[in-house]
C-alpha positions as CSV (number, residue, x, y, z in Angstrom):
1,X,-52.0,68.2,182.6
2,X,-54.2,65.8,180.6
3,X,-53.0,61.9,181.1
4,X,-53.7,59.6,178.0
5,X,-52.3,56.3,176.7
6,X,-50.9,57.2,173.6
7,X,-51.0,60.5,171.5
8,X,-50.5,61.0,167.8
9,X,-48.8,63.8,166.4
10,X,-50.2,64.5,163.0
11,X,-53.4,64.1,161.4
12,X,-52.7,63.5,158.3
13,X,-53.1,60.1,156.5
14,X,-50.2,58.4,158.8
15,X,-51.9,59.8,161.7
16,X,-55.8,59.3,160.6
17,X,-54.6,55.5,159.7
18,X,-52.7,55.1,163.0
19,X,-55.6,56.4,164.9
20,X,-58.6,54.0,163.2
21,X,-56.4,50.7,164.1
22,X,-56.1,52.2,167.3
23,X,-59.6,52.7,168.2
24,X,-60.1,49.2,166.2
25,X,-58.6,48.2,169.5
26,X,-60.1,49.9,171.7
27,X,-56.9,51.8,172.8
28,X,-57.3,55.3,174.7
29,X,-55.4,58.2,172.4
30,X,-55.8,61.2,170.8
31,X,-54.3,62.6,167.3
32,X,-52.8,66.2,168.1
33,X,-53.1,68.2,164.6
34,X,-52.0,71.6,164.4
35,X,-54.3,73.1,161.6
36,X,-58.1,73.4,162.1
37,X,-58.6,70.4,159.3
38,X,-57.5,67.3,158.7
39,X,-55.2,66.8,155.6
40,X,-53.6,70.1,155.9
41,X,-51.0,69.4,153.6
42,X,-53.6,68.3,150.7
43,X,-54.9,71.7,151.5
44,X,-52.2,74.1,151.7
45,X,-49.4,72.6,149.2
46,X,-51.1,71.1,146.1
47,X,-52.5,73.0,143.1
48,X,-55.6,73.4,141.8
49,X,-55.6,70.7,139.4
50,X,-53.3,68.1,141.5
51,X,-54.0,64.7,141.0
52,X,-52.4,61.4,142.6
53,X,-50.1,59.6,140.4
54,X,-51.3,56.5,142.0
55,X,-54.4,55.5,140.3
56,X,-57.3,54.3,142.5
57,X,-56.9,50.8,143.5
58,X,-53.3,51.9,145.3
59,X,-55.7,53.8,147.6
60,X,-55.4,51.4,150.8
61,X,-56.5,53.4,153.5
62,X,-58.6,52.0,156.1
63,X,-62.3,52.4,155.4
64,X,-61.6,53.6,151.4
65,X,-64.2,51.8,149.4
66,X,-63.1,50.0,146.6
67,X,-66.0,50.8,144.3
68,X,-65.4,54.7,145.2
69,X,-64.1,55.5,141.3
70,X,-62.6,54.4,138.3
71,X,-60.2,51.3,139.4
72,X,-57.7,52.9,137.4
73,X,-58.5,56.4,137.5
74,X,-56.8,58.9,139.6
75,X,-58.4,60.9,142.6
76,X,-57.9,64.8,142.3
77,X,-56.8,66.2,145.3
78,X,-60.4,67.3,146.8
79,X,-61.7,63.9,146.4
80,X,-58.5,62.8,149.0
81,X,-59.5,65.7,151.2
82,X,-62.9,64.8,151.0
83,X,-62.4,61.4,152.3
84,X,-60.2,62.1,155.2
85,X,-62.9,64.4,156.0
86,X,-65.0,61.6,155.7
87,X,-63.2,59.4,157.6
88,X,-62.4,61.5,160.6
89,X,-66.1,61.5,161.2
90,X,-67.3,57.9,160.2
91,X,-64.9,56.7,162.8
92,X,-65.1,59.5,165.1
93,X,-61.7,59.6,165.3
94,X,-60.2,61.6,168.2
95,X,-58.7,64.5,166.5
96,X,-57.6,67.8,168.3
97,X,-57.4,71.0,165.8
98,X,-55.2,73.9,166.4
99,X,-53.1,71.9,168.8
100,X,-49.4,72.6,167.6
101,X,-46.7,69.9,169.4
102,X,-43.7,72.1,170.0
103,X,-42.0,69.4,172.2
104,X,-41.3,65.7,172.9
105,X,-39.5,65.1,175.4
106,X,-38.9,62.1,178.1
107,X,-40.9,62.3,180.9
108,X,-39.1,61.9,185.0
109,X,-41.4,59.5,185.7
110,X,-41.7,56.9,182.6
111,X,-43.4,57.9,179.6
112,X,-43.6,61.2,177.8
113,X,-43.8,64.9,178.5
114,X,-45.9,66.6,175.4
115,X,-46.3,69.9,175.0
116,X,-48.6,72.2,172.8
117,X,-49.0,75.8,172.4
118,X,-52.3,75.5,174.9
119,X,-51.5,72.8,176.7
120,X,-49.0,69.9,178.1
121,X,-49.4,66.1,178.2
122,X,-47.9,63.2,179.9
123,X,-48.7,60.1,177.5
124,X,-46.9,56.4,177.9
125,X,-46.6,56.1,173.7
126,X,-46.1,58.9,171.3
127,X,-46.7,58.2,167.9
128,X,-45.0,61.1,165.5
129,X,-46.8,61.2,162.2
130,X,-46.1,64.7,161.0
131,X,-44.8,63.6,157.5
132,X,-41.6,63.8,155.7
133,X,-42.0,67.3,154.0
134,X,-42.2,69.6,156.7
135,X,-40.2,72.8,155.2
136,X,-40.5,73.5,151.3
137,X,-36.8,74.3,150.2
138,X,-35.5,77.5,148.7
139,X,-31.8,77.9,147.8
140,X,-30.2,80.4,149.8
141,X,-28.9,82.6,146.8
142,X,-32.8,83.0,146.2
143,X,-32.4,85.9,148.1
144,X,-29.9,87.7,145.8
145,X,-32.8,87.9,142.7
146,X,-34.3,91.0,142.0
147,X,-37.4,91.9,144.0
148,X,-39.3,92.6,140.5
149,X,-39.0,88.8,140.2
150,X,-41.9,87.4,141.8
151,X,-40.6,84.0,143.7
152,X,-42.9,81.3,145.2
153,X,-42.3,77.5,146.4
154,X,-44.1,74.8,144.2
155,X,-46.5,74.6,147.4
156,X,-48.2,77.9,146.9
157,X,-48.6,77.3,143.3
158,X,-52.7,77.0,142.4
159,X,-53.1,77.6,138.9
160,X,-51.3,79.8,136.1
161,X,-53.8,82.5,136.5
162,X,-52.0,83.3,139.8
163,X,-49.1,84.2,138.3
164,X,-48.2,87.5,136.6
165,X,-47.7,87.6,132.9
166,X,-44.7,87.1,131.5
167,X,-42.4,83.9,130.8
168,X,-41.7,81.9,133.7
169,X,-38.7,79.8,135.4
170,X,-39.0,76.3,137.3
171,X,-36.4,75.0,139.0
172,X,-37.2,71.5,139.5
173,X,-38.3,69.1,137.2
174,X,-39.1,66.2,139.4
175,X,-42.9,65.1,139.7
176,X,-44.1,68.8,141.3
177,X,-41.7,70.5,138.7
178,X,-42.3,68.6,135.6
179,X,-46.3,68.4,136.3
180,X,-46.6,72.1,137.1
181,X,-44.5,73.3,133.5
182,X,-46.7,71.0,131.8
183,X,-49.6,72.7,132.8
184,X,-48.5,76.2,132.5
185,X,-47.1,75.3,128.8
186,X,-50.5,74.1,128.1
187,X,-51.8,77.3,129.3
188,X,-49.9,79.0,126.7
189,X,-47.1,80.4,128.6
190,X,-43.3,80.2,127.7
191,X,-41.9,77.8,130.3
192,X,-37.7,77.5,131.1
193,X,-37.4,74.4,133.0
194,X,-34.2,73.7,135.2
195,X,-33.9,70.0,135.3
196,X,-32.3,67.9,138.5
197,X,-31.7,64.4,138.8
198,X,-35.0,62.7,139.2
199,X,-35.8,59.8,137.0
200,X,-38.4,59.0,134.4
201,X,-41.0,56.2,134.4
202,X,-44.0,55.6,132.1
203,X,-47.4,55.8,132.7
204,X,-48.1,52.4,131.3
205,X,-45.7,49.5,130.2
206,X,-47.2,46.4,128.2
207,X,-50.4,46.5,129.2
208,X,-49.7,47.4,132.8
209,X,-49.8,50.9,134.7
210,X,-46.3,51.8,136.5
211,X,-47.6,50.9,140.2
212,X,-49.1,47.5,139.4
213,X,-45.4,46.6,137.6
214,X,-43.6,48.4,140.5
215,X,-45.6,46.1,142.9
216,X,-45.5,42.7,141.1
217,X,-41.8,42.9,140.8
218,X,-40.8,44.2,144.6
219,X,-39.6,47.3,143.9
220,X,-41.9,48.7,146.4
221,X,-40.6,46.4,148.9
222,X,-37.2,47.3,148.3
223,X,-35.0,48.5,151.2
224,X,-32.6,51.6,151.0
225,X,-29.8,48.6,151.1
226,X,-31.5,46.9,148.2
227,X,-31.8,50.1,145.9
228,X,-30.3,49.3,142.5
229,X,-26.9,50.8,141.8
230,X,-27.0,55.0,141.5
231,X,-30.4,55.2,143.4
232,X,-30.6,57.1,146.7
233,X,-33.6,57.2,149.3
234,X,-33.3,60.5,149.3
235,X,-33.4,61.2,145.3
236,X,-36.6,63.3,143.7
237,X,-39.4,61.2,143.3
238,X,-39.6,60.4,139.1
239,X,-41.6,62.4,136.5
240,X,-45.0,60.7,136.6
241,X,-48.3,62.5,136.2
242,X,-51.8,61.4,137.0
243,X,-54.0,63.9,135.7
244,X,-55.6,62.0,132.4
245,X,-53.3,59.1,133.4
246,X,-50.4,59.7,130.7
247,X,-46.5,59.8,130.6
248,X,-44.7,62.5,131.4
249,X,-41.3,63.1,128.7
250,X,-38.9,66.1,128.8
251,X,-38.1,65.7,125.2
252,X,-41.8,66.0,124.5
253,X,-41.0,69.2,126.2
254,X,-38.8,70.5,123.9
255,X,-41.3,69.9,121.0
256,X,-44.2,71.9,123.1
257,X,-41.9,75.1,123.1
258,X,-40.5,74.2,127.1
259,X,-36.6,75.7,127.1
260,X,-34.7,73.1,129.4
261,X,-32.1,74.3,131.7
262,X,-29.0,72.3,133.9
263,X,-29.6,72.9,137.7
264,X,-29.3,76.3,139.0
265,X,-26.4,77.5,141.5
266,X,-26.4,80.2,141.8
267,X,-28.1,84.1,141.1
268,X,-27.3,87.7,141.3
269,X,-29.8,90.4,140.7
270,X,-31.7,89.4,137.0
271,X,-28.8,86.9,135.8
272,X,-29.1,83.5,137.2
273,X,-26.4,81.0,137.2
274,X,-26.7,77.5,135.5
275,X,-24.7,74.1,135.9
276,X,-23.2,72.9,132.6
277,X,-25.5,69.6,133.1
278,X,-28.4,69.5,131.0
279,X,-26.8,66.8,128.7
280,X,-26.2,64.3,132.2
281,X,-29.4,65.1,133.4
282,X,-31.2,64.0,130.6
283,X,-28.9,60.8,130.0
284,X,-29.9,60.4,134.1
285,X,-33.7,60.2,133.0
286,X,-33.6,58.3,130.3
287,X,-31.4,55.7,131.6
288,X,-33.7,55.3,135.0
289,X,-36.4,54.5,132.7
290,X,-34.5,52.2,130.8
291,X,-33.5,50.5,133.8
292,X,-37.2,50.6,135.3
293,X,-37.9,48.7,131.8
294,X,-35.4,46.3,132.0
295,X,-36.6,45.0,135.5
296,X,-39.9,44.5,134.3
297,X,-39.2,42.8,131.0
298,X,-37.0,40.4,133.2
299,X,-40.2,40.1,135.5
300,X,-42.4,39.1,132.3
301,X,-39.7,36.2,130.9
302,X,-38.9,35.2,134.5
303,X,-42.5,34.4,135.3
304,X,-43.7,33.6,131.8
305,X,-46.0,35.9,131.7
306,X,-48.5,36.9,128.4
307,X,-47.7,40.9,128.2
308,X,-47.5,42.5,124.8
309,X,-43.8,44.1,123.4
310,X,-43.4,47.7,123.8
311,X,-40.8,49.8,122.5
312,X,-41.2,52.9,124.8
313,X,-40.3,56.3,122.7
314,X,-36.7,57.0,122.3
315,X,-36.9,61.0,121.9
316,X,-33.7,63.0,121.9
317,X,-35.2,66.4,121.4
318,X,-33.6,67.7,124.6
319,X,-29.7,67.3,123.5
320,X,-30.3,69.3,120.5
321,X,-30.9,72.0,123.1
322,X,-27.9,74.8,123.3
323,X,-26.4,74.0,127.0
324,X,-26.4,77.5,128.7
325,X,-24.6,78.5,132.0
326,X,-26.3,81.7,132.3
327,X,-29.8,82.7,132.0
328,X,-30.7,87.0,131.7
329,X,-34.2,87.3,133.9
330,X,-35.0,90.2,132.5
331,X,-34.1,89.8,128.8
332,X,-35.8,86.5,128.6
333,X,-38.9,88.6,130.0
334,X,-39.1,86.0,133.3
335,X,-41.3,87.9,135.6
336,X,-41.4,84.7,138.4
337,X,-39.6,81.4,139.2
338,X,-41.6,78.8,141.2
339,X,-39.3,76.6,143.4
340,X,-39.6,73.2,142.9
341,X,-36.8,71.8,144.5
342,X,-38.5,69.7,147.6
343,X,-38.6,69.9,151.1
344,X,-36.6,69.5,154.4
345,X,-37.7,67.1,157.1
346,X,-37.4,68.0,160.7
347,X,-38.0,66.4,163.6
348,X,-36.2,68.3,166.5
349,X,-39.2,68.4,168.4
350,X,-38.6,65.2,169.5
351,X,-35.9,65.8,172.6
352,X,-33.7,62.7,172.4
353,X,-31.1,61.3,170.0
354,X,-33.3,59.5,167.7
355,X,-32.0,61.1,164.7
356,X,-29.2,60.0,162.4
357,X,-26.7,62.1,160.4
358,X,-29.4,63.1,157.9
359,X,-32.0,63.6,160.5
360,X,-33.8,60.8,159.4
361,X,-35.3,58.7,162.4
362,X,-33.5,56.0,163.7
363,X,-35.5,52.7,164.2
364,X,-36.7,49.6,163.0
365,X,-40.5,49.4,161.2
366,X,-40.9,52.9,162.7
367,X,-40.0,51.3,166.5
368,X,-37.1,53.6,167.9
369,X,-35.1,52.6,170.9
370,X,-37.2,54.5,173.2
371,X,-39.7,52.4,174.4
372,X,-43.5,54.2,173.7
373,X,-41.3,56.3,171.0
374,X,-42.6,55.5,167.1
375,X,-42.6,56.9,163.8
376,X,-45.6,56.1,161.1
377,X,-46.2,58.0,157.9
378,X,-42.4,57.9,156.5
379,X,-40.6,55.9,154.0
380,X,-37.8,53.5,154.2
381,X,-39.6,52.1,157.1
382,X,-38.8,50.1,156.2
383,X,-39.4,50.6,152.3
384,X,-40.4,53.7,150.1
385,X,-44.2,52.4,150.3
386,X,-44.7,53.0,154.0
387,X,-44.4,56.8,153.1
388,X,-47.6,57.0,150.7
389,X,-50.9,56.0,150.4
390,X,-50.4,52.6,148.7
391,X,-48.5,51.4,151.9
392,X,-49.4,54.1,154.8
393,X,-51.7,51.6,156.3
394,X,-49.7,48.8,156.5
395,X,-47.2,50.8,158.6
396,X,-49.5,52.3,160.6
397,X,-51.3,48.6,161.2
398,X,-48.3,47.6,162.4
399,X,-47.3,50.5,164.6
400,X,-51.0,50.2,166.4
401,X,-50.3,46.2,166.9
402,X,-47.3,47.1,168.9
403,X,-48.9,49.6,171.6
404,X,-48.7,48.1,175.0
């Protein structure tokens, strides 16, 4: 058994950022990464044309160069992967690949026993940096759908050419579902999009990118208790695209030929049951954008900023679509379904009562009640940005400074 001061579980953005700061402080540690390369989720779970939805200036990983690319551009996923590879090599981060952690348990004499498939470790500190999106979510009723319909999760989607000929059904209208629907529509495919209740934000508003406004107004620093009414900490990420820097609007999708549906609630054979909530979902999206614009307008007024006036497009096309409660996949020529309904998180490898009723870690800024046990890279530690590239380094720095 190998003894080491600190083990970081996971070699993604959070694990590498934490490793950077621990090495900067001269602290002994190792990063255990289950895959053969860093940033496995960026390689394995994003489609070919994927770009970040945050501008380049918001890529705040340690070691990132401010002159890399356009200030207001959007990094392609390959650039993100290349940066993480650069980070490991340039800063000589101690990453051990093909080391999947299977259990983290208290040791008999302080510290923790960390087990992997091939080796056991004893560590004084363990930092869990496995991310927020462990398992692709697909509803149980998907198993009732006829086997001649190809089904895949959005994490397995790569490009339009990989899908069989025919029309397509996408379940989920959050960030991934809406972007994939747009790409497939532009590729000439007929798309049916099952909507959820993820909100919508404009790519830019009154002269600034939406992320600049979210940062200026303090929205990115809100804790779960401070969220506006109607917003929950596990809600889907709002519709937004970084590709070519544009807004996404489902009403525009209708103009482009997309068929909107309510959310899927069941299936049998070629028939899919649909909740009659399409118009309600659209109302939620429209109101979300309106609320965000109102927050920005209030901030501009309060601080006396000289920003150009702007009226966001008030499209209504989605409300003109008939509300369907059932869809015959065979009749509509649908040959594939893409499930873009998110992921579940899973921290069951920790053999301690450290999770709340939602299965989320009980912690304060990533520090648990158990000495030497930390989480990093998750949203709401303490704010949403702690789980994303714009804020994960800040959280990693704080955790690294907590190591005694």
